[in-house]
MIPA-257098 format. One record per residue (C-alpha): residue number from 1; residue in three letters; x, y, z. Coordinates in steps of 0.25 Angstrom, whole numbers, plus 5000, padded with zeros to 4 digits. Layout:
BEGIN
+-----+---------+------+------+------+
: num : residuo :   px :   py :   pz :
+-----+---------+------+------+------+
: NUM :     ALA :    X :    Y :    Z :
...
+-----+---------+------+------+------+
end
This chain:
BEGIN
+-----+---------+------+------+------+
: num : residuo :   px :   py :   pz :
+-----+---------+------+------+------+
:   1 :     UNK : 4981 : 4910 : 4976 :
:   2 :     UNK : 4972 : 4917 : 4967 :
:   3 :     UNK : 4970 : 4931 : 4969 :
:   4 :     UNK : 4957 : 4931 : 4974 :
:   5 :     UNK : 4961 : 4923 : 4984 :
:   6 :     UNK : 4971 : 4932 : 4989 :
:   7 :     UNK : 4960 : 4943 : 4989 :
:   8 :     UNK : 4951 : 4936 : 4999 :
:   9 :     UNK : 4964 : 4933 : 5008 :
:  10 :     UNK : 4968 : 4950 : 5006 :
:  11 :     UNK : 4955 : 4952 : 5012 :
:  12 :     UNK : 4953 : 4942 : 5023 :
:  13 :     UNK : 4965 : 4951 : 5030 :
:  14 :     UNK : 4967 : 4963 : 5025 :
:  15 :     UNK : 4959 : 4974 : 5026 :
:  16 :     UNK : 4945 : 4978 : 5020 :
:  17 :     UNK : 4950 : 4992 : 5018 :
:  18 :     UNK : 4961 : 4987 : 5009 :
:  19 :     UNK : 4959 : 4990 : 4995 :
:  20 :     UNK : 4959 : 4980 : 4983 :
:  21 :     UNK : 4957 : 4984 : 4968 :
:  22 :     UNK : 4950 : 4974 : 4959 :
:  23 :     UNK : 4936 : 4965 : 4964 :
:  24 :     UNK : 4948 : 4953 : 4962 :
:  25 :     UNK : 4960 : 4957 : 4968 :
:  26 :     UNK : 4975 : 4955 : 4961 :
:  27 :     UNK : 4987 : 4952 : 4967 :
:  28 :     UNK : 4999 : 4958 : 4959 :
:  29 :     UNK : 5009 : 4947 : 4960 :
:  30 :     UNK : 5020 : 4952 : 4949 :
:  31 :     UNK : 5024 : 4967 : 4943 :
:  32 :     UNK : 5034 : 4972 : 4932 :
:  33 :     UNK : 5035 : 4987 : 4924 :
:  34 :     UNK : 5019 : 4992 : 4926 :
:  35 :     UNK : 5011 : 4979 : 4926 :
:  36 :     UNK : 5007 : 4971 : 4937 :
:  37 :     UNK : 5003 : 4954 : 4938 :
:  38 :     UNK : 4992 : 4949 : 4946 :
:  39 :     UNK : 4992 : 4936 : 4953 :
:  40 :     UNK : 4983 : 4931 : 4942 :
:  41 :     UNK : 4993 : 4934 : 4931 :
:  42 :     UNK : 4986 : 4947 : 4925 :
:  43 :     UNK : 4995 : 4959 : 4921 :
:  44 :     UNK : 4990 : 4971 : 4922 :
:  45 :     UNK : 4997 : 4985 : 4919 :
:  46 :     UNK : 4996 : 4992 : 4934 :
:  47 :     UNK : 4992 : 5005 : 4932 :
:  48 :     UNK : 4990 : 5010 : 4949 :
:  49 :     UNK : 5005 : 5005 : 4952 :
:  50 :     UNK : 5001 : 5001 : 4968 :
:  51 :     UNK : 4995 : 5013 : 4968 :
:  52 :     UNK : 5007 : 5023 : 4963 :
:  53 :     UNK : 5019 : 5015 : 4971 :
:  54 :     UNK : 5023 : 5006 : 4958 :
:  55 :     UNK : 5029 : 5019 : 4952 :
:  56 :     UNK : 5040 : 5013 : 4945 :
:  57 :     UNK : 5033 : 5000 : 4941 :
:  58 :     UNK : 5035 : 4985 : 4944 :
:  59 :     UNK : 5049 : 4976 : 4946 :
:  60 :     UNK : 5057 : 4990 : 4942 :
:  61 :     UNK : 5071 : 4985 : 4942 :
:  62 :     UNK : 5080 : 4997 : 4946 :
:  63 :     UNK : 5069 : 4997 : 4958 :
:  64 :     UNK : 5068 : 4981 : 4964 :
:  65 :     UNK : 5086 : 4982 : 4962 :
:  66 :     UNK : 5087 : 4991 : 4971 :
:  67 :     UNK : 5075 : 4986 : 4981 :
:  68 :     UNK : 5083 : 4972 : 4978 :
:  69 :     UNK : 5095 : 4979 : 4982 :
:  70 :     UNK : 5092 : 4982 : 4997 :
:  71 :     UNK : 5086 : 4971 : 5000 :
:  72 :     UNK : 5099 : 4964 : 4995 :
:  73 :     UNK : 5105 : 4973 : 5006 :
:  74 :     UNK : 5097 : 4965 : 5016 :
:  75 :     UNK : 5092 : 4978 : 5022 :
:  76 :     UNK : 5075 : 4979 : 5021 :
:  77 :     UNK : 5076 : 4988 : 5034 :
:  78 :     UNK : 5081 : 4998 : 5043 :
:  79 :     UNK : 5071 : 5008 : 5047 :
:  80 :     UNK : 5075 : 5024 : 5046 :
:  81 :     UNK : 5085 : 5023 : 5061 :
:  82 :     UNK : 5095 : 5017 : 5049 :
:  83 :     UNK : 5100 : 5024 : 5036 :
:  84 :     UNK : 5094 : 5020 : 5025 :
:  85 :     UNK : 5101 : 5025 : 5011 :
:  86 :     UNK : 5093 : 5022 : 5000 :
:  87 :     UNK : 5082 : 5030 : 5010 :
:  88 :     UNK : 5092 : 5042 : 5009 :
:  89 :     UNK : 5096 : 5042 : 4997 :
:  90 :     UNK : 5079 : 5042 : 4992 :
:  91 :     UNK : 5075 : 5053 : 5004 :
:  92 :     UNK : 5088 : 5060 : 4995 :
:  93 :     UNK : 5080 : 5060 : 4983 :
:  94 :     UNK : 5068 : 5060 : 4985 :
:  95 :     UNK : 5071 : 5074 : 4995 :
:  96 :     UNK : 5077 : 5080 : 4982 :
:  97 :     UNK : 5064 : 5077 : 4973 :
:  98 :     UNK : 5054 : 5081 : 4982 :
:  99 :     UNK : 5060 : 5095 : 4981 :
: 100 :     UNK : 5057 : 5098 : 4995 :
: 101 :     UNK : 5067 : 5108 : 5000 :
: 102 :     UNK : 5076 : 5101 : 5009 :
: 103 :     UNK : 5068 : 5087 : 5011 :
: 104 :     UNK : 5067 : 5075 : 5018 :
: 105 :     UNK : 5061 : 5063 : 5016 :
: 106 :     UNK : 5055 : 5052 : 5025 :
: 107 :     UNK : 5051 : 5039 : 5020 :
: 108 :     UNK : 5041 : 5029 : 5023 :
: 109 :     UNK : 5031 : 5017 : 5019 :
: 110 :     UNK : 5020 : 5024 : 5011 :
: 111 :     UNK : 5014 : 5036 : 5008 :
: 112 :     UNK : 5004 : 5035 : 5019 :
: 113 :     UNK : 5015 : 5035 : 5029 :
: 114 :     UNK : 5022 : 5046 : 5021 :
: 115 :     UNK : 5010 : 5056 : 5021 :
: 116 :     UNK : 5009 : 5054 : 5036 :
: 117 :     UNK : 5023 : 5057 : 5039 :
: 118 :     UNK : 5020 : 5070 : 5031 :
: 119 :     UNK : 5008 : 5073 : 5037 :
: 120 :     UNK : 5017 : 5071 : 5052 :
: 121 :     UNK : 5029 : 5080 : 5048 :
: 122 :     UNK : 5018 : 5092 : 5043 :
: 123 :     UNK : 5009 : 5092 : 5055 :
: 124 :     UNK : 5023 : 5090 : 5064 :
: 125 :     UNK : 5029 : 5101 : 5056 :
: 126 :     UNK : 5016 : 5111 : 5056 :
: 127 :     UNK : 5011 : 5105 : 5069 :
: 128 :     UNK : 4998 : 5104 : 5067 :
: 129 :     UNK : 4988 : 5092 : 5063 :
: 130 :     UNK : 4981 : 5101 : 5051 :
: 131 :     UNK : 4983 : 5092 : 5038 :
: 132 :     UNK : 4976 : 5098 : 5023 :
: 133 :     UNK : 4973 : 5086 : 5014 :
: 134 :     UNK : 4965 : 5088 : 5000 :
: 135 :     UNK : 4952 : 5081 : 4999 :
: 136 :     UNK : 4954 : 5067 : 4993 :
: 137 :     UNK : 4968 : 5064 : 4998 :
: 138 :     UNK : 4973 : 5053 : 5000 :
: 139 :     UNK : 4986 : 5051 : 5010 :
: 140 :     UNK : 4988 : 5038 : 5015 :
: 141 :     UNK : 4980 : 5030 : 5024 :
: 142 :     UNK : 4986 : 5031 : 5038 :
: 143 :     UNK : 4980 : 5039 : 5049 :
: 144 :     UNK : 4986 : 5054 : 5045 :
: 145 :     UNK : 4984 : 5050 : 5031 :
: 146 :     UNK : 4971 : 5044 : 5029 :
: 147 :     UNK : 4966 : 5058 : 5039 :
: 148 :     UNK : 4970 : 5067 : 5028 :
: 149 :     UNK : 4966 : 5059 : 5018 :
: 150 :     UNK : 4955 : 5066 : 5009 :
: 151 :     UNK : 4946 : 5055 : 5004 :
: 152 :     UNK : 4937 : 5048 : 5014 :
: 153 :     UNK : 4938 : 5034 : 5007 :
: 154 :     UNK : 4954 : 5033 : 5010 :
: 155 :     UNK : 4952 : 5039 : 5024 :
: 156 :     UNK : 4948 : 5029 : 5035 :
: 157 :     UNK : 4947 : 5036 : 5044 :
: 158 :     UNK : 4943 : 5052 : 5049 :
: 159 :     UNK : 4953 : 5051 : 5059 :
: 160 :     UNK : 4965 : 5060 : 5060 :
: 161 :     UNK : 4977 : 5066 : 5067 :
: 162 :     UNK : 4978 : 5077 : 5058 :
: 163 :     UNK : 4968 : 5088 : 5055 :
: 164 :     UNK : 4966 : 5088 : 5040 :
: 165 :     UNK : 4958 : 5097 : 5030 :
: 166 :     UNK : 4955 : 5093 : 5017 :
: 167 :     UNK : 4957 : 5104 : 5006 :
: 168 :     UNK : 4952 : 5103 : 4990 :
: 169 :     UNK : 4962 : 5099 : 4979 :
: 170 :     UNK : 4961 : 5085 : 4978 :
: 171 :     UNK : 4949 : 5079 : 4968 :
: 172 :     UNK : 4947 : 5091 : 4957 :
: 173 :     UNK : 4939 : 5081 : 4950 :
: 174 :     UNK : 4927 : 5082 : 4962 :
: 175 :     UNK : 4932 : 5094 : 4969 :
: 176 :     UNK : 4921 : 5107 : 4970 :
: 177 :     UNK : 4933 : 5116 : 4964 :
: 178 :     UNK : 4936 : 5104 : 4953 :
: 179 :     UNK : 4932 : 5111 : 4941 :
: 180 :     UNK : 4939 : 5124 : 4944 :
: 181 :     UNK : 4950 : 5125 : 4934 :
: 182 :     UNK : 4964 : 5122 : 4940 :
: 183 :     UNK : 4967 : 5136 : 4944 :
: 184 :     UNK : 4953 : 5139 : 4951 :
: 185 :     UNK : 4953 : 5124 : 4958 :
: 186 :     UNK : 4969 : 5128 : 4963 :
: 187 :     UNK : 4963 : 5141 : 4969 :
: 188 :     UNK : 4950 : 5136 : 4975 :
: 189 :     UNK : 4957 : 5123 : 4982 :
: 190 :     UNK : 4968 : 5132 : 4986 :
: 191 :     UNK : 4957 : 5141 : 4994 :
: 192 :     UNK : 4951 : 5130 : 4999 :
: 193 :     UNK : 4965 : 5125 : 5004 :
: 194 :     UNK : 4964 : 5140 : 5011 :
: 195 :     UNK : 4949 : 5137 : 5016 :
: 196 :     UNK : 4952 : 5125 : 5022 :
: 197 :     UNK : 4965 : 5132 : 5030 :
: 198 :     UNK : 4956 : 5140 : 5034 :
: 199 :     UNK : 4944 : 5133 : 5040 :
: 200 :     UNK : 4948 : 5119 : 5044 :
: 201 :     UNK : 4962 : 5122 : 5050 :
: 202 :     UNK : 4970 : 5129 : 5060 :
: 203 :     UNK : 4978 : 5135 : 5049 :
: 204 :     UNK : 4991 : 5127 : 5054 :
: 205 :     UNK : 4989 : 5115 : 5046 :
: 206 :     UNK : 5001 : 5104 : 5044 :
: 207 :     UNK : 5002 : 5102 : 5026 :
: 208 :     UNK : 4993 : 5100 : 5017 :
: 209 :     UNK : 4994 : 5084 : 5011 :
: 210 :     UNK : 4993 : 5082 : 4995 :
: 211 :     UNK : 4994 : 5072 : 4985 :
: 212 :     UNK : 4998 : 5080 : 4972 :
: 213 :     UNK : 4989 : 5070 : 4965 :
: 214 :     UNK : 4977 : 5063 : 4973 :
: 215 :     UNK : 4981 : 5047 : 4974 :
: 216 :     UNK : 4970 : 5041 : 4980 :
: 217 :     UNK : 4960 : 5051 : 4977 :
: 218 :     UNK : 4960 : 5049 : 4962 :
: 219 :     UNK : 4973 : 5056 : 4958 :
: 220 :     UNK : 4968 : 5070 : 4958 :
: 221 :     UNK : 4978 : 5077 : 4952 :
: 222 :     UNK : 4974 : 5095 : 4956 :
: 223 :     UNK : 4979 : 5105 : 4949 :
: 224 :     UNK : 4993 : 5110 : 4948 :
: 225 :     UNK : 4995 : 5121 : 4958 :
: 226 :     UNK : 4985 : 5116 : 4968 :
: 227 :     UNK : 4995 : 5112 : 4977 :
: 228 :     UNK : 5003 : 5126 : 4974 :
: 229 :     UNK : 4991 : 5133 : 4978 :
: 230 :     UNK : 4989 : 5126 : 4990 :
: 231 :     UNK : 5002 : 5127 : 4995 :
: 232 :     UNK : 5000 : 5141 : 4994 :
: 233 :     UNK : 4990 : 5139 : 5002 :
: 234 :     UNK : 4997 : 5131 : 5015 :
: 235 :     UNK : 5009 : 5140 : 5014 :
: 236 :     UNK : 5005 : 5151 : 5020 :
: 237 :     UNK : 5000 : 5143 : 5031 :
: 238 :     UNK : 5014 : 5134 : 5031 :
: 239 :     UNK : 5005 : 5122 : 5029 :
: 240 :     UNK : 5016 : 5112 : 5023 :
: 241 :     UNK : 5011 : 5105 : 5010 :
: 242 :     UNK : 5013 : 5087 : 5008 :
: 243 :     UNK : 5012 : 5083 : 4995 :
: 244 :     UNK : 5007 : 5068 : 4996 :
: 245 :     UNK : 5017 : 5061 : 4984 :
: 246 :     UNK : 5012 : 5048 : 4987 :
: 247 :     UNK : 5006 : 5047 : 4973 :
: 248 :     UNK : 5012 : 5059 : 4966 :
: 249 :     UNK : 5026 : 5057 : 4970 :
: 250 :     UNK : 5039 : 5053 : 4960 :
: 251 :     UNK : 5035 : 5058 : 4946 :
: 252 :     UNK : 5019 : 5050 : 4945 :
: 253 :     UNK : 5012 : 5063 : 4940 :
: 254 :     UNK : 5023 : 5065 : 4929 :
: 255 :     UNK : 5024 : 5080 : 4928 :
: 256 :     UNK : 5030 : 5082 : 4943 :
: 257 :     UNK : 5040 : 5071 : 4951 :
: 258 :     UNK : 5029 : 5076 : 4963 :
: 259 :     UNK : 5015 : 5079 : 4962 :
: 260 :     UNK : 5017 : 5091 : 4970 :
: 261 :     UNK : 5024 : 5097 : 4959 :
: 262 :     UNK : 5013 : 5099 : 4950 :
: 263 :     UNK : 5009 : 5110 : 4959 :
: 264 :     UNK : 5023 : 5118 : 4960 :
: 265 :     UNK : 5024 : 5115 : 4976 :
: 266 :     UNK : 5035 : 5108 : 4985 :
: 267 :     UNK : 5028 : 5102 : 4995 :
: 268 :     UNK : 5035 : 5105 : 5010 :
: 269 :     UNK : 5030 : 5087 : 5010 :
: 270 :     UNK : 5030 : 5075 : 5002 :
: 271 :     UNK : 5026 : 5061 : 5004 :
: 272 :     UNK : 5029 : 5049 : 4996 :
: 273 :     UNK : 5029 : 5035 : 4991 :
: 274 :     UNK : 5022 : 5024 : 4984 :
: 275 :     UNK : 5029 : 5026 : 4970 :
: 276 :     UNK : 5042 : 5028 : 4977 :
: 277 :     UNK : 5045 : 5015 : 4980 :
: 278 :     UNK : 5038 : 5008 : 4970 :
: 279 :     UNK : 5030 : 4999 : 4976 :
: 280 :     UNK : 5041 : 4998 : 4993 :
: 281 :     UNK : 5036 : 5007 : 5002 :
: 282 :     UNK : 5041 : 5019 : 5004 :
: 283 :     UNK : 5035 : 5031 : 5005 :
: 284 :     UNK : 5040 : 5047 : 5013 :
: 285 :     UNK : 5040 : 5062 : 5014 :
: 286 :     UNK : 5048 : 5072 : 5008 :
: 287 :     UNK : 5047 : 5085 : 5016 :
: 288 :     UNK : 5053 : 5097 : 5020 :
: 289 :     UNK : 5065 : 5096 : 5030 :
: 290 :     UNK : 5057 : 5103 : 5040 :
: 291 :     UNK : 5045 : 5097 : 5040 :
: 292 :     UNK : 5050 : 5082 : 5038 :
: 293 :     UNK : 5060 : 5086 : 5050 :
: 294 :     UNK : 5048 : 5091 : 5059 :
: 295 :     UNK : 5046 : 5075 : 5066 :
: 296 :     UNK : 5056 : 5078 : 5078 :
: 297 :     UNK : 5050 : 5064 : 5085 :
: 298 :     UNK : 5060 : 5053 : 5081 :
: 299 :     UNK : 5055 : 5045 : 5069 :
: 300 :     UNK : 5059 : 5035 : 5060 :
: 301 :     UNK : 5052 : 5025 : 5050 :
: 302 :     UNK : 5053 : 5010 : 5051 :
: 303 :     UNK : 5051 : 5004 : 5037 :
: 304 :     UNK : 5051 : 5021 : 5030 :
: 305 :     UNK : 5063 : 5021 : 5018 :
: 306 :     UNK : 5068 : 5008 : 5021 :
: 307 :     UNK : 5080 : 5002 : 5013 :
: 308 :     UNK : 5070 : 4996 : 5005 :
: 309 :     UNK : 5060 : 5005 : 5000 :
: 310 :     UNK : 5069 : 5017 : 4999 :
: 311 :     UNK : 5079 : 5008 : 4989 :
: 312 :     UNK : 5068 : 5004 : 4981 :
: 313 :     UNK : 5062 : 5018 : 4981 :
: 314 :     UNK : 5075 : 5026 : 4976 :
: 315 :     UNK : 5076 : 5017 : 4965 :
: 316 :     UNK : 5061 : 5018 : 4962 :
: 317 :     UNK : 5064 : 5033 : 4964 :
: 318 :     UNK : 5078 : 5033 : 4954 :
: 319 :     UNK : 5069 : 5024 : 4943 :
: 320 :     UNK : 5057 : 5033 : 4941 :
: 321 :     UNK : 5066 : 5045 : 4942 :
: 322 :     UNK : 5077 : 5039 : 4930 :
: 323 :     UNK : 5064 : 5036 : 4921 :
: 324 :     UNK : 5058 : 5046 : 4922 :
: 325 :     UNK : 5045 : 5041 : 4925 :
: 326 :     UNK : 5039 : 5056 : 4930 :
: 327 :     UNK : 5040 : 5058 : 4914 :
: 328 :     UNK : 5037 : 5044 : 4912 :
: 329 :     UNK : 5024 : 5047 : 4922 :
: 330 :     UNK : 5019 : 5061 : 4914 :
: 331 :     UNK : 5021 : 5055 : 4901 :
: 332 :     UNK : 5011 : 5041 : 4903 :
: 333 :     UNK : 5003 : 5049 : 4913 :
: 334 :     UNK : 5000 : 5059 : 4902 :
: 335 :     UNK : 4995 : 5049 : 4893 :
: 336 :     UNK : 4988 : 5039 : 4902 :
: 337 :     UNK : 4980 : 5055 : 4906 :
: 338 :     UNK : 4977 : 5058 : 4892 :
: 339 :     UNK : 4973 : 5043 : 4888 :
: 340 :     UNK : 4964 : 5042 : 4901 :
: 341 :     UNK : 4956 : 5056 : 4898 :
: 342 :     UNK : 4954 : 5051 : 4883 :
: 343 :     UNK : 4946 : 5037 : 4892 :
: 344 :     UNK : 4939 : 5050 : 4900 :
: 345 :     UNK : 4933 : 5055 : 4889 :
: 346 :     UNK : 4930 : 5043 : 4883 :
: 347 :     UNK : 4923 : 5036 : 4896 :
: 348 :     UNK : 4914 : 5042 : 4904 :
: 349 :     UNK : 4915 : 5037 : 4915 :
: 350 :     UNK : 4929 : 5043 : 4918 :
: 351 :     UNK : 4927 : 5057 : 4925 :
: 352 :     UNK : 4941 : 5062 : 4926 :
: 353 :     UNK : 4957 : 5058 : 4923 :
: 354 :     UNK : 4966 : 5065 : 4931 :
: 355 :     UNK : 4983 : 5062 : 4936 :
: 356 :     UNK : 4996 : 5067 : 4932 :
: 357 :     UNK : 5006 : 5058 : 4927 :
: 358 :     UNK : 5005 : 5044 : 4930 :
: 359 :     UNK : 4995 : 5047 : 4940 :
: 360 :     UNK : 4979 : 5045 : 4935 :
: 361 :     UNK : 4964 : 5047 : 4940 :
: 362 :     UNK : 4953 : 5040 : 4931 :
: 363 :     UNK : 4943 : 5044 : 4938 :
: 364 :     UNK : 4927 : 5037 : 4935 :
: 365 :     UNK : 4914 : 5042 : 4936 :
: 366 :     UNK : 4900 : 5037 : 4933 :
: 367 :     UNK : 4897 : 5039 : 4918 :
: 368 :     UNK : 4893 : 5052 : 4914 :
: 369 :     UNK : 4896 : 5059 : 4928 :
: 370 :     UNK : 4906 : 5062 : 4935 :
: 371 :     UNK : 4901 : 5054 : 4946 :
: 372 :     UNK : 4913 : 5046 : 4954 :
: 373 :     UNK : 4911 : 5030 : 4950 :
: 374 :     UNK : 4920 : 5021 : 4959 :
: 375 :     UNK : 4913 : 5009 : 4952 :
: 376 :     UNK : 4918 : 5013 : 4939 :
: 377 :     UNK : 4934 : 5015 : 4943 :
: 378 :     UNK : 4930 : 5000 : 4950 :
: 379 :     UNK : 4928 : 4995 : 4936 :
: 380 :     UNK : 4938 : 5001 : 4929 :
: 381 :     UNK : 4948 : 4997 : 4939 :
: 382 :     UNK : 4942 : 4982 : 4938 :
: 383 :     UNK : 4942 : 4984 : 4921 :
: 384 :     UNK : 4955 : 4989 : 4921 :
: 385 :     UNK : 4963 : 4976 : 4928 :
: 386 :     UNK : 4955 : 4968 : 4920 :
: 387 :     UNK : 4963 : 4975 : 4909 :
: 388 :     UNK : 4976 : 4974 : 4914 :
: 389 :     UNK : 4976 : 4987 : 4921 :
: 390 :     UNK : 4978 : 4990 : 4937 :
: 391 :     UNK : 4973 : 5005 : 4941 :
: 392 :     UNK : 4969 : 5011 : 4953 :
: 393 :     UNK : 4957 : 5019 : 4958 :
: 394 :     UNK : 4953 : 5029 : 4967 :
: 395 :     UNK : 4947 : 5042 : 4973 :
: 396 :     UNK : 4939 : 5048 : 4980 :
: 397 :     UNK : 4929 : 5038 : 4973 :
: 398 :     UNK : 4936 : 5029 : 4971 :
: 399 :     UNK : 4933 : 5033 : 4956 :
: 400 :     UNK : 4947 : 5036 : 4951 :
: 401 :     UNK : 4956 : 5025 : 4941 :
: 402 :     UNK : 4969 : 5030 : 4945 :
: 403 :     UNK : 4981 : 5027 : 4937 :
: 404 :     UNK : 4994 : 5027 : 4941 :
: 405 :     UNK : 5004 : 5017 : 4934 :
: 406 :     UNK : 5019 : 5015 : 4938 :
: 407 :     UNK : 5028 : 5028 : 4933 :
: 408 :     UNK : 5035 : 5019 : 4923 :
: 409 :     UNK : 5021 : 5016 : 4914 :
: 410 :     UNK : 5024 : 5015 : 4898 :
: 411 :     UNK : 5017 : 5021 : 4887 :
: 412 :     UNK : 5010 : 5008 : 4883 :
: 413 :     UNK : 5006 : 5003 : 4896 :
: 414 :     UNK : 4999 : 5017 : 4898 :
: 415 :     UNK : 4990 : 5014 : 4885 :
: 416 :     UNK : 4990 : 5000 : 4890 :
: 417 :     UNK : 4981 : 5007 : 4902 :
: 418 :     UNK : 4975 : 5018 : 4894 :
: 419 :     UNK : 4968 : 5004 : 4886 :
: 420 :     UNK : 4962 : 4997 : 4897 :
: 421 :     UNK : 4956 : 5010 : 4906 :
: 422 :     UNK : 4953 : 5014 : 4892 :
: 423 :     UNK : 4946 : 4998 : 4891 :
: 424 :     UNK : 4942 : 4999 : 4907 :
: 425 :     UNK : 4932 : 5012 : 4909 :
: 426 :     UNK : 4928 : 5011 : 4895 :
: 427 :     UNK : 4922 : 4996 : 4901 :
: 428 :     UNK : 4918 : 5003 : 4912 :
: 429 :     UNK : 4910 : 5013 : 4906 :
: 430 :     UNK : 4903 : 5004 : 4898 :
: 431 :     UNK : 4900 : 4997 : 4909 :
: 432 :     UNK : 4893 : 5009 : 4916 :
: 433 :     UNK : 4885 : 5010 : 4906 :
+-----+---------+------+------+------+
end
């Protein structure tokens, strides 16, 4: 069966809103290192890693062996009604790494479910259904998380179980305060937060939830210190800070193990998922003990923290730490950002290059201006695939290229990607004239 035939079957039985990349979608059937091969036998350098999920890359022996050892026991599932050794060991490790005093951990199956849990904890702890979120944010596709998503392109419904107010600080490239120096920008956003609290809420807000770097929103990076200024305001009201680390966690930003640490802030709760499982379904929340234990009703998780996922996640986390992949992300991320900014000087369809570590956004605009250009982004996506590179795409206007390769990336592979991006952007710019 060809990929085009499979795509036709996909469209016949799966929802129209389930997006597929490329005019001719591909099926990935094999992978090793940082490269994947499709059903037609074409091999690509993978710079999106299953949406930042294959953080270590593919076919990693230490992770495969851990999963295989668990499978060999015959125990794929027990539920949280029974003790799960790897769940306990992984929770202990994450609690310590979190930096949150006296932390507890709850495992889920995804980032969406993790954020739903964090919202439930915060609203229960504070006895309030009011939540603050950032404009242009994305936190998942369940009912509450869609309700707090500040990007209409990803919010399927205006209905929400929460009363949500949005603050500035997410998308500096196009925000009203964006042209200010860092210190003035931070001050303006903090004053906006205070004004929102005083004008659109009853004051007793449960939490502010924020991505340290917006993912789906286009890898938008606020200046370091923004969330420290926010935390000062939140503390005046007793409002919790939830850091959505689904994409920024595990050292991907290079400078810090958690994205929020760039701001010198310890949040009350953090959510995580994606890279922890290196492809296995796992997510979770790590929070202060009093916040985590504020739920008084009975609860379990059928699949969260299951033996297979936690065995693989423990091996992934150990591999990441043992091989200093955070340091590799910093080194190669700086190299990629410098190279991309050089491209930005040469091609005027590149409006902005931003990011930290191996989490980089390239915003494409119409030639000679700043107007967002989704067609240029779509064209570069196709051009890079033709040249053997898989990248992502997102942003409020769907005009941002998203680069997030596995954290085991090599210098040679980074240079290969830069060459492909150079040729691809050049081809698209030439075609727009």
